[in-house]
C-alpha positions as CSV (number, residue, x, y, z in Angstrom):
1,X,-36.7,-24.2,65.3
2,X,-34.6,-25.4,68.2
3,X,-32.3,-28.4,67.6
4,X,-34.1,-30.4,70.3
5,X,-37.4,-30.0,68.5
6,X,-35.8,-30.8,65.2
7,X,-34.4,-34.0,66.7
8,X,-37.9,-34.8,68.0
9,X,-39.5,-34.4,64.6
10,X,-36.7,-36.3,62.9
11,X,-37.4,-39.2,65.2
12,X,-41.1,-39.1,64.4
13,X,-40.3,-39.0,60.6
14,X,-37.9,-41.9,60.8
15,X,-40.4,-44.1,62.6
16,X,-43.1,-43.2,60.1
17,X,-40.7,-43.8,57.2
18,X,-39.9,-47.3,58.5
19,X,-43.6,-48.1,59.0
20,X,-44.7,-46.9,55.6
21,X,-41.8,-48.6,53.8
22,X,-42.8,-51.9,55.5
23,X,-46.4,-51.4,54.5
24,X,-45.5,-50.9,50.9
25,X,-44.0,-54.3,50.6
26,X,-46.5,-56.0,52.9
27,X,-49.5,-54.6,51.0
28,X,-48.3,-55.5,47.6
29,X,-47.3,-59.0,48.7
30,X,-50.7,-59.6,50.4
31,X,-52.6,-58.3,47.3
32,X,-50.7,-60.5,45.0
33,X,-51.4,-63.5,47.2
34,X,-55.1,-62.5,47.3
35,X,-55.2,-62.1,43.5
36,X,-53.6,-65.6,43.1
37,X,-56.1,-67.1,45.5
38,X,-59.0,-65.4,43.9
39,X,-57.9,-66.7,40.5
40,X,-57.6,-70.2,41.8
41,X,-61.0,-70.2,43.4
42,X,-62.9,-68.4,40.7
43,X,-62.7,-68.1,36.9
44,X,-63.7,-64.5,37.2
45,X,-60.6,-62.6,36.0
46,X,-62.4,-59.3,36.6
47,X,-62.2,-60.0,40.3
48,X,-58.5,-60.6,40.1
49,X,-58.0,-57.3,38.1
50,X,-59.9,-55.4,40.8
51,X,-57.8,-56.9,43.6
52,X,-54.6,-56.1,41.7
53,X,-55.7,-52.5,41.0
54,X,-56.5,-52.1,44.7
55,X,-53.0,-53.4,45.6
56,X,-51.4,-50.9,43.3
57,X,-53.4,-48.0,44.7
58,X,-52.5,-49.0,48.3
59,X,-48.9,-49.3,47.3
60,X,-49.0,-45.9,45.6
61,X,-50.5,-44.2,48.6
62,X,-47.8,-45.7,50.9
63,X,-45.1,-44.9,48.4
64,X,-46.3,-41.3,48.3
65,X,-46.1,-41.2,52.1
66,X,-42.5,-42.5,51.9
67,X,-41.7,-39.7,49.3
68,X,-43.3,-37.0,51.5
69,X,-41.2,-38.2,54.5
70,X,-38.1,-38.2,52.4
71,X,-38.8,-34.6,51.4
72,X,-39.4,-33.5,55.0
73,X,-36.1,-35.1,56.0
74,X,-34.4,-33.3,53.1
75,X,-35.9,-30.0,54.2
76,X,-34.6,-30.7,57.7
77,X,-31.1,-31.3,56.4
78,X,-31.3,-28.0,54.4
79,X,-32.5,-26.1,57.4
80,X,-35.9,-25.4,55.9
81,X,-38.0,-27.8,57.9
82,X,-40.9,-26.1,59.7
83,X,-41.0,-23.3,57.2
84,X,-43.8,-22.9,54.7
85,X,-42.5,-23.6,51.2
86,X,-45.0,-21.1,49.8
87,X,-44.6,-18.0,52.1
88,X,-41.6,-19.0,54.2
89,X,-43.4,-18.3,57.5
90,X,-43.0,-20.8,60.3
91,X,-45.4,-23.7,60.4
92,X,-47.1,-24.0,63.8
93,X,-45.6,-26.9,65.8
94,X,-49.1,-28.2,66.6
95,X,-49.6,-28.6,62.8
96,X,-46.3,-30.4,62.5
97,X,-47.3,-32.7,65.4
98,X,-50.4,-33.6,63.5
99,X,-48.7,-33.7,60.0
100,X,-44.9,-34.0,60.4
101,X,-44.5,-33.9,56.6
102,X,-46.4,-30.6,56.3
103,X,-44.9,-28.3,53.6
104,X,-47.4,-25.4,54.1
105,X,-48.6,-23.4,57.0
106,X,-52.3,-23.6,57.7
107,X,-53.2,-20.4,55.8
108,X,-51.3,-21.4,52.7
109,X,-52.8,-25.0,52.8
110,X,-56.3,-23.5,53.0
111,X,-55.6,-21.3,50.1
112,X,-54.3,-24.2,48.0
113,X,-57.2,-26.4,48.9
114,X,-59.7,-23.6,48.0
115,X,-58.0,-23.1,44.7
116,X,-58.2,-26.9,44.0
117,X,-61.8,-27.0,45.2
118,X,-61.0,-29.6,47.8
119,X,-62.3,-27.8,50.9
120,X,-65.7,-28.5,52.2
121,X,-68.0,-25.6,51.6
122,X,-71.1,-25.0,53.8
123,X,-74.3,-25.9,52.2
124,X,-77.8,-24.5,52.9
């Protein structure tokens, strides 16, 4: 991949990294506040537990995005960004535009999803 394109994708990844890292702390703080408010207004501890669990899941999702971005930046530093980690073929830049953290080309991603049963199958 050309250095100008690598720079372009690095900028996208860094902006996303900052955004997701900020969301991790904001989401967790907001959920803790909501749980505290819920506990004050209601004696229902189950509600508080649900709110706390939701906060943790949101934080986990954002944390996973931060980790994915870190991995993409590492691949970039190693000279492997834009190459499928499964088959080593170049990942289409349109795919990288849509998913800058993509590790697999479209064909390998489809194969992985099929194996995991995650792809939607047509029904009759």
